[in-house]
ROTORVEX-209270 format. One line per field, with one value per residue (C-alpha): chain; x, y, z; residue in three letters. Coordinates in nm, 4 decimals, always signed. Each point is the difference from the previous one (the first is absolute). Layout:
BEGIN
mol c(A;...)
east c(X;...)
north c(Y;...)
up c(Z;...)
type c(ala;...)
// end
This chain:
BEGIN
mol c(A;A;A;A;A;A;A;A;A;A;A;A;A;A;A;A;A;A;A;A;A;A;A;A;A;A;A;A;A;A;A;A;A;A;A;A;A;A;A;A;A;A;A;A;A;A;A;A;A;A;A;A;A;A;A;A;A;A;A;A;A;A;A;A;A;A;A;A;A;A;A;A;A;A;A;A;A;A;A;A;A;A;A;A;A;A;A;A;A;A;A;A;A;A;A;A;A;A;A;A;A;A;A;A;A;A;A;A;A;A;A;A;A;A;A;A;A;A;A;A;A;A;A;A;A;A;A;A;A;A;A;A;A;A;A;A;A;A;A;A;A;A;A;A;A;A;A;A;A;A;A;A;A;A;A;A;A;A;A;A;A;A;A;A;A;A;A;A;A;A;A;A;A;A;A;A;A;A;A;A;A;A;A;A;A;A;A;A;A;A;A;A;A;A;A;A;A;A;A;A;A;A;A;A;A;A;A;A;A;A;A;A;A;A;A;A;A;A;A;A;A;A;A;A;A;A;A;A;A;A;A;A;A;A;A;A;A;A;A;A;A;A;A;A;A;A;A;A;A;A;A;A;A;A;A;A;A;A;A;A;A;A;A;A;A;A;A;A;A;A;A;A;A;A;A;A;A;A;A;A;A;A;A;A;A;A;A;A;A;A;A;A;A;A;A;A;A;A;A;A;A;A;A;A;A;A;A;A;A;A;A;A;A;A;A;A;A;A;A;A;A;A;A;A;A;A;A;A;A;A;A;A;A;A;A;A;A;A;A;A;A;A;A;A;A;A;A;A;A;A;A;A;A;A;A;A;A;A;A;A;A;A;A;A;A;A;A;A;A;A;A;A;A;A;A;A;A;A;A;A;A;A;A;A;A;A;A;A;A;A;A;A;A;A;A;A;A;A;A;A;A;A;A;A;A;A;A;A;A;A;A;A;A;A;A;A;A;A;A;A;A;A;A;A;A;A;A;A;A;A;A;A;A;A;A;A;A;A;A;A;A;A;A;A;A;A;A;A;A;A;A;A;A;A;A;A;A;A;A;A;A;A;A;A;A;A;A;A;A;A;A;A;A;A;A;A)
east c(+1.6394;+0.1415;+0.1881;+0.1362;+0.0954;+0.0974;-0.0799;+0.1785;-0.1540;-0.3419;+0.0258;+0.0962;-0.3105;-0.2074;+0.1344;-0.0698;-0.3529;-0.0589;+0.1232;-0.2314;-0.3000;+0.0569;+0.0111;-0.3090;-0.1859;+0.0959;-0.0890;-0.3077;-0.1686;-0.1714;-0.2350;+0.0261;-0.1724;-0.2249;-0.0942;-0.1396;-0.2096;-0.1274;-0.0921;-0.1679;-0.2121;-0.0844;-0.1019;-0.2092;-0.1888;-0.1086;+0.0641;+0.1621;+0.1123;+0.1708;+0.1720;+0.1263;+0.1226;+0.1873;+0.1620;+0.1119;+0.1518;+0.1718;+0.1716;+0.1186;+0.1268;+0.1872;+0.1847;+0.0893;+0.1213;+0.2170;+0.1586;+0.0592;+0.1626;+0.2339;+0.1012;+0.0642;+0.2330;+0.1864;+0.0642;+0.1013;+0.1992;+0.3382;-0.1050;-0.2025;+0.3092;+0.2018;-0.2661;-0.0445;+0.3562;+0.2321;+0.1315;-0.1053;+0.0737;-0.3675;-0.1274;-0.0590;-0.1867;-0.2242;-0.0735;-0.1101;-0.2419;-0.2083;-0.1468;-0.0977;-0.1706;-0.1934;-0.1179;-0.0865;-0.2233;-0.2004;-0.0485;-0.1086;-0.2626;-0.1316;-0.0045;-0.2002;-0.2567;-0.0349;-0.0221;-0.2473;-0.2281;+0.0315;+0.1206;+0.1857;+0.0635;+0.1647;+0.2025;+0.1339;+0.0888;+0.1625;+0.2202;+0.1047;+0.0726;+0.1862;+0.2236;+0.0493;+0.0963;+0.2221;+0.1824;+0.0441;+0.1613;+0.1884;+0.1856;+0.2053;+0.1105;+0.1434;+0.1466;+0.2117;+0.0726;-0.0055;-0.0273;+0.0085;-0.3188;-0.2049;-0.1466;-0.0679;-0.1780;-0.2194;-0.0854;-0.0886;-0.2264;-0.1708;-0.0573;-0.1642;-0.2198;-0.1225;-0.0786;-0.2024;-0.1832;-0.0875;-0.1323;-0.2496;-0.0813;-0.0979;-0.2794;-0.1827;-0.2318;-0.1222;-0.1917;+0.1839;-0.0559;+0.1000;+0.1820;+0.0098;+0.2992;-0.2059;-0.1028;+0.3602;+0.1223;-0.2879;+0.0541;+0.3788;-0.0387;-0.2114;+0.2638;+0.2840;-0.1834;+0.0219;+0.2849;+0.2448;-0.0500;+0.0651;+0.3025;+0.1420;-0.0516;+0.1344;+0.2962;+0.0796;-0.0148;+0.2092;+0.2412;+0.0361;+0.0622;+0.2594;+0.1700;-0.0006;+0.1738;+0.2567;+0.0586;+0.0520;+0.2276;+0.2123;+0.0027;+0.0551;+0.0995;-0.1514;-0.0745;-0.2148;-0.2379;-0.0471;-0.0632;-0.2653;-0.1636;-0.0122;-0.1699;-0.2389;-0.0925;-0.0405;-0.2177;-0.2033;-0.0594;-0.2668;-0.1540;-0.0075;-0.1664;-0.2733;-0.0563;+0.0118;-0.2448;-0.2414;+0.0485;-0.0884;-0.3687;-0.0014;+0.0875;-0.2765;-0.2550;+0.1035;-0.0169;-0.3616;-0.1055;+0.2464;-0.2754;-0.1895;+0.2015;-0.1432;+0.0407;+0.3476;+0.1142;-0.1437;+0.2010;+0.3193;-0.0453;-0.0723;+0.3064;+0.2159;-0.1257;+0.0748;+0.3425;+0.1020;-0.1289;+0.2078;+0.3122;+0.0695;+0.0650;+0.2441;+0.1794;+0.0280;+0.1520;+0.2485;+0.0989;+0.0554;+0.2186;+0.1435;+0.3610;-0.1161;-0.2319;+0.2612;+0.2551;-0.2581;-0.1408;+0.3183;+0.3323;+0.2222;+0.1641;-0.3165;+0.0321;+0.0320;-0.3523;-0.1642;-0.0432;-0.1289;-0.2512;-0.1410;-0.0617;-0.1463;-0.2297;-0.1471;-0.0554;-0.1735;-0.2730;-0.0755;+0.0104;-0.2688;-0.2118;+0.0223;-0.0131;-0.3843;-0.0315;+0.2257;-0.2383;-0.2746;+0.1944;+0.0248;-0.3634;-0.1196;+0.2294;+0.1654;+0.2994;+0.1555;-0.0226;+0.1362;+0.2927;+0.0724;-0.0019;+0.2407;+0.2326;+0.0179;+0.0482;+0.2941;+0.1693;-0.0413;+0.1348;+0.3112;+0.0614;-0.0471;+0.2348;+0.2653;-0.0302;-0.0144;+0.3183;+0.1854;-0.0976;-0.0485;+0.1737;-0.1626;-0.2481;-0.1328;-0.1524;-0.2367;-0.0843;-0.0767;-0.2529;-0.1822;-0.0020;-0.1382;-0.3039;-0.0694;-0.0242;-0.1812;-0.2662;-0.0860;-0.0082;-0.2190;-0.2454;-0.0469;-0.0434;-0.2490;-0.1924;-0.0435;-0.1000;-0.2527;-0.0410;+0.2012;+0.0650;+0.1353;-0.2606;-0.0299;+0.1459;+0.3092;+0.0555;-0.0112;+0.2515;+0.2309;-0.0114;+0.0882;+0.2581;+0.2032;+0.1164;+0.0818;+0.2085;+0.1810;+0.0789;+0.1366;+0.2015;+0.1490;+0.0804;+0.2997;+0.1692;-0.0640;-0.0476;+0.2288;-0.0606;-0.1863;-0.2419;-0.0605;-0.0934;-0.2421;-0.1642;-0.0238;-0.1231;-0.2789;-0.1026;-0.0009;-0.2084;-0.2478;-0.0536;-0.0063;-0.2818;-0.1833;+0.0180;-0.0983;-0.3098;-0.1175;+0.0812;-0.1995;-0.3069;+0.0475;-0.0115;-0.2972;+0.1017;-0.1312;+0.2671;+0.2733;+0.1047;-0.1564;+0.3104;+0.0754;-0.3616;+0.0131;+0.3263;-0.1490;-0.3010;+0.2150;+0.2232;-0.3079;+0.1460;-0.3541;-0.3469;-0.2738;-0.2331;+0.2547;+0.1179;-0.3484;-0.1071;+0.3123;-0.0834;+0.3205;-0.0246;+0.0658)
north c(-0.5395;+0.3487;-0.0193;-0.3470;+0.0623;+0.3682;+0.2320;-0.2077;-0.3304;+0.1617;+0.1256;-0.3521;-0.1380;+0.2602;-0.1145;-0.3665;+0.0925;+0.1964;-0.2918;-0.2394;+0.2336;+0.0760;-0.3714;-0.0699;+0.2813;-0.1141;-0.3661;+0.0784;+0.1815;+0.2340;-0.2698;+0.1199;+0.3259;-0.1275;-0.2928;+0.2396;+0.1625;-0.3323;-0.1406;+0.3265;-0.0099;-0.3682;+0.0674;+0.2961;-0.2264;-0.2334;-0.3010;-0.2620;-0.2130;+0.2976;+0.0865;-0.3569;-0.0113;+0.3318;-0.0995;-0.3414;+0.1412;+0.2817;-0.2538;-0.2071;+0.3006;+0.1292;-0.3322;-0.0025;+0.3606;-0.0625;-0.3012;+0.1997;+0.2881;-0.2352;-0.1651;+0.3340;+0.1164;-0.3310;+0.0143;+0.3667;+0.0262;+0.0561;+0.2852;+0.1592;-0.0079;+0.1733;+0.2635;+0.0833;-0.0291;-0.0155;-0.3366;-0.3642;-0.0281;+0.0433;-0.2703;-0.2610;+0.2449;+0.1099;-0.3649;-0.0573;+0.2913;-0.2315;-0.1463;+0.3454;+0.0671;-0.3292;+0.0633;+0.3622;-0.0670;-0.2690;+0.2103;+0.2972;-0.2177;-0.1124;+0.3589;+0.1024;-0.2657;+0.1302;+0.3623;-0.0716;-0.1670;+0.3188;-0.1938;+0.3081;-0.1199;-0.3193;+0.2005;+0.2232;-0.2951;-0.1808;+0.2998;+0.0642;-0.3627;-0.0644;+0.2989;-0.0894;-0.3623;+0.0996;+0.2492;-0.2390;-0.2645;+0.2121;+0.2494;-0.2704;-0.1283;+0.3410;+0.0392;-0.3131;+0.0085;+0.3767;+0.0730;-0.3720;-0.0406;+0.2632;-0.2355;-0.2871;+0.2525;+0.1081;-0.3638;-0.0523;+0.3082;-0.1271;-0.3421;+0.1599;+0.2146;-0.3011;-0.1936;+0.2814;+0.0822;-0.3692;-0.0180;+0.2812;-0.0852;-0.3542;+0.1431;+0.1081;-0.2874;-0.0262;-0.2790;-0.2525;+0.0549;-0.1797;+0.2374;-0.0740;+0.0941;+0.2701;+0.1513;-0.0079;+0.1888;+0.2483;+0.0800;+0.0079;+0.2276;+0.2387;-0.0041;+0.0616;+0.2554;+0.2585;-0.1731;+0.0467;+0.3750;-0.0157;-0.2168;+0.2354;+0.3087;-0.1706;-0.1393;+0.3478;+0.1476;-0.2741;+0.0027;+0.3771;-0.0208;-0.2743;+0.2089;+0.3016;-0.1979;-0.1306;+0.3515;+0.1456;-0.2886;+0.0256;+0.3779;+0.1057;-0.2919;-0.3146;+0.1862;+0.2555;-0.2730;-0.0903;+0.3651;+0.0339;-0.3307;+0.0846;+0.3341;-0.1641;-0.2834;+0.2108;+0.2626;-0.2814;-0.2012;+0.2324;+0.0987;-0.3552;-0.1137;+0.2566;-0.0718;-0.3786;+0.0090;+0.2222;-0.1779;-0.3382;+0.0928;+0.3091;-0.1751;-0.2645;+0.2652;+0.2382;-0.2793;-0.0666;+0.3632;+0.0831;+0.0943;+0.2163;+0.3211;+0.1976;-0.2987;-0.0755;+0.3605;+0.0095;-0.3084;+0.1471;+0.3287;-0.1801;-0.2204;+0.3016;+0.1823;-0.2916;-0.0505;+0.3633;+0.0076;-0.3093;+0.0893;+0.3696;-0.0100;-0.2882;+0.1783;+0.3205;-0.1995;-0.1601;+0.3399;+0.1326;-0.2791;-0.1556;-0.0331;-0.1568;-0.2562;-0.1143;-0.0466;-0.1747;-0.2375;-0.0549;+0.1277;+0.3100;-0.1213;+0.0941;+0.3740;+0.0972;-0.1367;+0.2805;+0.2451;-0.2743;-0.1075;+0.3514;+0.0402;-0.3504;+0.0641;+0.3019;-0.2144;-0.2644;+0.2492;+0.0487;-0.3756;-0.0492;+0.2769;-0.1320;-0.3715;-0.0317;+0.1688;-0.2639;-0.2731;+0.1496;-0.1143;-0.3538;-0.0190;+0.1167;-0.2438;+0.2851;-0.2152;+0.2159;+0.3188;-0.1735;-0.1408;+0.3373;+0.1760;-0.2551;+0.0147;+0.3795;+0.0070;-0.2397;+0.1733;+0.3376;-0.1426;-0.1423;+0.3310;+0.1962;-0.2346;+0.0345;+0.3797;+0.0190;-0.2028;+0.2056;+0.3353;-0.0665;-0.3326;-0.2377;+0.2641;+0.0214;-0.3478;+0.1316;+0.3132;-0.2247;-0.2032;+0.3124;+0.1467;-0.3252;+0.0086;+0.3672;-0.0926;-0.3285;+0.1531;+0.2704;-0.2489;-0.2525;+0.2692;+0.1164;-0.3595;-0.1072;+0.3244;-0.0863;-0.3623;+0.0573;+0.3743;-0.0160;+0.3140;+0.0593;+0.0218;+0.3170;-0.1862;-0.1076;+0.3520;+0.1269;-0.2642;+0.0985;+0.3680;-0.0946;-0.2747;+0.1330;+0.3216;-0.1929;-0.2556;+0.2735;+0.2014;-0.2990;-0.1164;+0.3451;+0.0598;-0.2367;+0.2546;+0.3166;-0.0865;-0.1397;-0.3605;+0.0690;+0.2331;-0.2639;-0.2565;+0.2414;+0.1092;-0.3523;-0.1397;+0.2567;-0.0623;-0.3777;+0.0225;+0.2390;-0.2104;-0.3199;+0.1201;+0.1659;-0.3162;-0.2293;+0.2063;-0.0217;-0.3716;-0.0699;+0.1532;-0.2005;-0.3381;-0.1030;-0.0186;-0.3544;-0.1115;+0.0870;-0.2340;+0.0914;+0.1561;+0.2080;+0.1178;+0.1142;+0.1866;+0.1770;+0.1141;+0.0981;+0.2292;+0.1256;-0.0994;-0.0932;+0.0060;-0.2583;+0.2486;+0.1177;-0.3512;-0.1440;+0.2785;+0.0131;-0.0683;-0.1929;-0.2754;-0.2651)
up c(+0.9974;-0.0433;+0.3290;-0.0722;-0.3640;-0.0128;-0.2937;-0.2678;+0.1130;+0.0352;-0.3571;-0.1126;+0.1712;-0.1845;-0.3374;+0.0832;+0.1063;-0.3197;-0.2143;+0.1831;-0.0186;-0.3694;-0.0842;+0.2085;-0.1680;-0.3500;+0.0556;+0.2117;-0.2889;+0.2468;+0.1258;+0.3601;-0.1052;-0.2797;+0.2272;+0.2598;-0.2724;-0.1397;+0.3411;+0.1071;-0.3165;+0.0562;+0.3610;-0.1160;-0.2417;+0.2826;-0.2244;+0.2270;-0.2939;-0.1661;+0.3285;+0.0406;-0.3584;+0.0295;+0.3312;-0.1273;-0.3179;+0.1887;+0.2260;-0.2952;-0.1948;+0.3078;+0.0337;-0.3707;+0.0032;+0.3064;-0.1676;-0.3195;+0.1910;+0.1845;-0.3277;-0.1705;+0.2777;+0.0088;-0.3746;-0.0066;+0.3251;-0.1742;-0.2314;+0.2821;+0.2226;-0.2708;-0.0677;+0.3681;+0.1325;-0.3040;+0.1226;+0.0389;+0.3732;+0.0871;-0.2387;+0.2730;+0.2225;-0.2881;-0.0870;+0.3615;-0.0346;-0.2190;+0.3196;+0.1263;-0.3366;+0.0190;+0.3554;-0.0728;-0.3010;+0.1790;+0.3136;-0.2177;-0.1672;+0.3380;+0.1242;-0.3095;+0.0908;+0.3570;-0.1161;-0.2806;+0.2544;+0.2101;+0.3042;+0.1162;+0.3543;-0.1294;-0.2529;+0.2766;+0.2247;-0.2919;-0.0835;+0.3585;+0.0886;-0.3258;+0.0611;+0.3672;-0.0620;-0.2921;+0.2210;+0.2910;-0.2190;-0.2558;+0.2216;+0.1811;-0.3425;-0.0921;+0.3488;-0.0405;-0.3739;-0.0762;-0.3754;-0.0835;+0.2023;-0.1878;-0.2614;+0.2476;+0.2239;-0.2940;-0.0727;+0.3648;+0.0002;-0.3159;+0.1569;+0.3033;-0.2260;-0.1952;+0.3197;+0.1553;-0.3252;-0.0435;+0.3580;-0.0609;-0.3633;+0.0980;+0.2190;-0.3140;-0.0796;-0.3575;-0.1605;-0.2128;-0.3698;-0.3150;-0.2294;-0.3681;-0.2099;-0.1697;+0.3343;+0.1193;-0.3052;+0.0130;+0.3681;-0.0351;-0.3004;+0.2080;+0.2757;-0.2433;-0.2136;+0.2779;+0.1795;-0.2869;+0.0254;+0.3748;-0.0656;-0.2592;+0.2158;+0.3116;-0.1886;-0.1298;+0.3497;+0.1570;-0.2919;+0.0239;+0.3746;-0.0471;-0.2685;+0.2317;+0.2770;-0.2481;-0.1405;+0.3475;+0.0995;-0.3150;-0.0568;+0.3618;+0.2286;+0.1597;+0.3246;-0.1862;-0.1145;+0.3676;+0.0907;-0.2697;+0.0914;+0.3710;-0.0704;-0.2476;+0.2349;+0.3108;-0.1678;-0.1537;+0.3204;+0.1355;-0.3336;-0.1362;+0.3209;-0.0663;-0.3696;+0.0407;+0.2892;-0.1933;-0.3325;+0.1449;-0.0037;-0.2237;-0.3261;+0.0168;+0.1050;-0.2781;-0.2583;+0.0994;-0.0733;-0.2783;-0.2463;+0.2486;-0.0350;+0.2963;+0.2329;-0.1377;+0.0480;+0.3514;+0.0974;-0.1475;+0.1866;+0.3281;-0.0434;-0.0841;+0.3099;+0.2323;-0.1591;+0.0506;+0.3584;+0.0818;-0.1967;+0.0574;+0.3785;-0.0489;-0.2841;+0.2046;+0.2855;-0.2410;-0.1438;+0.3521;+0.1383;-0.3172;+0.1289;+0.3266;-0.1580;-0.2508;+0.2766;+0.2193;-0.2620;-0.2020;+0.1366;+0.0109;-0.3226;-0.1902;+0.0695;-0.3705;-0.0580;+0.2025;-0.2867;-0.2316;+0.2661;+0.0334;-0.3736;-0.0369;+0.2975;-0.1784;-0.3067;+0.2103;+0.0950;-0.3692;-0.0477;+0.2653;-0.1551;-0.3565;+0.0871;+0.0142;-0.3411;-0.1553;+0.1108;-0.2168;-0.3068;+0.1411;+0.1083;-0.3417;-0.1809;-0.1949;-0.0915;-0.2689;+0.2039;+0.3096;-0.1969;-0.1600;+0.3372;+0.1491;-0.3010;+0.0047;+0.3790;-0.0087;-0.2930;+0.1706;+0.3280;-0.1655;-0.1778;+0.3244;+0.1912;-0.2689;-0.0053;+0.3798;+0.0482;-0.2613;+0.1537;+0.3744;+0.0588;+0.2481;+0.1207;-0.3556;+0.0333;+0.2669;-0.1973;-0.2984;+0.1982;+0.1179;-0.3527;-0.1402;+0.2279;-0.0717;-0.3693;+0.0707;+0.2267;-0.2546;-0.2885;+0.1840;+0.1045;-0.3592;-0.1277;+0.2689;-0.0400;-0.3680;+0.0742;+0.2784;+0.0446;+0.3219;+0.2024;+0.3483;+0.2734;+0.2069;+0.2993;-0.1945;-0.1289;+0.3604;+0.1070;-0.2863;+0.0979;+0.3578;-0.0506;-0.2949;+0.1760;+0.3200;-0.1883;-0.1931;+0.3153;+0.1948;-0.3007;-0.0674;+0.3682;-0.0301;-0.2259;+0.2037;+0.3690;+0.2725;+0.1001;+0.3303;-0.1792;-0.2685;+0.2659;+0.1684;-0.3250;-0.1380;+0.3301;+0.0190;-0.3611;+0.0559;+0.3189;-0.1599;-0.3124;+0.2056;+0.2275;-0.2901;-0.2122;+0.2865;+0.0766;-0.3605;-0.0273;+0.3143;-0.1652;-0.3198;+0.1753;+0.2171;+0.3656;+0.0345;-0.2466;+0.2529;+0.2833;+0.3341;+0.1649;-0.3115;-0.0191;+0.3620;-0.0658;-0.3036;+0.2013;+0.3011;-0.2107;-0.1891;-0.3356;-0.1050;+0.1507;-0.0303;-0.1725;-0.2573;-0.0733;-0.0437;-0.2369;-0.2192;-0.3688;-0.0733;+0.2600;-0.2649)
type c(unk;unk;unk;unk;unk;unk;unk;unk;unk;unk;unk;unk;unk;unk;unk;unk;unk;unk;unk;unk;unk;unk;unk;unk;unk;unk;unk;unk;unk;unk;unk;unk;unk;unk;unk;unk;unk;unk;unk;unk;unk;unk;unk;unk;unk;unk;unk;unk;unk;unk;unk;unk;unk;unk;unk;unk;unk;unk;unk;unk;unk;unk;unk;unk;unk;unk;unk;unk;unk;unk;unk;unk;unk;unk;unk;unk;unk;unk;unk;unk;unk;unk;unk;unk;unk;unk;unk;unk;unk;unk;unk;unk;unk;unk;unk;unk;unk;unk;unk;unk;unk;unk;unk;unk;unk;unk;unk;unk;unk;unk;unk;unk;unk;unk;unk;unk;unk;unk;unk;unk;unk;unk;unk;unk;unk;unk;unk;unk;unk;unk;unk;unk;unk;unk;unk;unk;unk;unk;unk;unk;unk;unk;unk;unk;unk;unk;unk;unk;unk;unk;unk;unk;unk;unk;unk;unk;unk;unk;unk;unk;unk;unk;unk;unk;unk;unk;unk;unk;unk;unk;unk;unk;unk;unk;unk;unk;unk;unk;unk;unk;unk;unk;unk;unk;unk;unk;unk;unk;unk;unk;unk;unk;unk;unk;unk;unk;unk;unk;unk;unk;unk;unk;unk;unk;unk;unk;unk;unk;unk;unk;unk;unk;unk;unk;unk;unk;unk;unk;unk;unk;unk;unk;unk;unk;unk;unk;unk;unk;unk;unk;unk;unk;unk;unk;unk;unk;unk;unk;unk;unk;unk;unk;unk;unk;unk;unk;unk;unk;unk;unk;unk;unk;unk;unk;unk;unk;unk;unk;unk;unk;unk;unk;unk;unk;unk;unk;unk;unk;unk;unk;unk;unk;unk;unk;unk;unk;unk;unk;unk;unk;unk;unk;unk;unk;unk;unk;unk;unk;unk;unk;unk;unk;unk;unk;unk;unk;unk;unk;unk;unk;unk;unk;unk;unk;unk;unk;unk;unk;unk;unk;unk;unk;unk;unk;unk;unk;unk;unk;unk;unk;unk;unk;unk;unk;unk;unk;unk;unk;unk;unk;unk;unk;unk;unk;unk;unk;unk;unk;unk;unk;unk;unk;unk;unk;unk;unk;unk;unk;unk;unk;unk;unk;unk;unk;unk;unk;unk;unk;unk;unk;unk;unk;unk;unk;unk;unk;unk;unk;unk;unk;unk;unk;unk;unk;unk;unk;unk;unk;unk;unk;unk;unk;unk;unk;unk;unk;unk;unk;unk;unk;unk;unk;unk;unk;unk;unk;unk;unk;unk;unk;unk;unk;unk;unk;unk;unk;unk;unk;unk;unk;unk;unk;unk;unk;unk;unk;unk;unk;unk;unk;unk;unk;unk;unk;unk;unk;unk;unk;unk;unk;unk;unk;unk;unk;unk;unk;unk;unk;unk;unk;unk;unk;unk;unk;unk;unk;unk;unk;unk;unk;unk;unk;unk;unk;unk;unk;unk;unk;unk;unk;unk;unk;unk;unk;unk;unk;unk;unk;unk;unk;unk;unk;unk;unk;unk;unk)
// end
């Protein structure tokens, strides 16, 4: 998309996406997240009738929320066009986004069902196939119609997502139940009670991000919005892959032990450890070859995004580290605290973006993201420590003492060393952390969980031994 549209068109696509996601979030009332929690609790109870009732109501509410979101965007397309672009030329395109909103809310509801049932394999296949089919069909649309094809391509991607999510959700067989009006309202109330908080926090985040893109586009130029979005998306590809993969099973598991503080804290520390081991080598590689990867994955026109990418990449490490702590608030149902944290985070982010653009220009947007997660990680740690007595495990403290200096050295090398020396230093740091992380990860997961060829490779390179793996205390 970046190659076909260029920086300005890529920024336009980002604004359309943010409008669609914000509408979906508002109309969806957070049921995709609260639904996971409700289904996980129902499954934990072992009551088949309760499971069937929760699943049936979730499906109905998802359809209603998708219809509501589509209607909202259709009615408000003219004012939204004016707010986003200061003109009415984009009204028709925004009205068409109603279809993408409808598809997105229904597919999110079906994904919540699959995740709540802890069918992790199906969830992974659903995500991959939905993205693959959406890409195959949507890119030709943009190729032939350029900017005019952005919204149709988003609708096409949404249609593919709803088809794949339906295919896997239909595998979940639940008994047929008669649901009284009282049961419907009770169950829907439980979904919305927590879901409204998710909706409000998500809407704030999406709204803030949309506002940031509009600010950059209007205060600097349309191309700058594309530069920021390219850096944001690229740094997020790898990290989001990690957190989504871990969160698929982590959230339901954490919900089940939310009131057992030692067990809850153990899960958070384990998740934090795995996240850092997976993320840091990738971030070091990105810091080392940032100009090359942007040119390779986008185009040479996106050169100004390099400095933003480097700062956002640093922030992404802190995001991975603090991400498991945030789930403690969700698992415990601490709605007011969760809402307060999200509100403060978004207000601080907007203030940092504004200050960063005024003092450092486009580069300030990246510095703002890093600064936000420094503040956010410290704040979340203090809150979760008060809620559950959480503290960092000895292993995570060791990882911090190792990874933080390495990240700082590779990052700072861009300002003091010639380019060949940067590549050598960064390459060595990436290889070292990659091998180090892989060895630890191979001891955390039982060898029998790996496919045969991978297991043989691990043993051949002595990344793990049968004795060490079988005796490791964290095999779960």
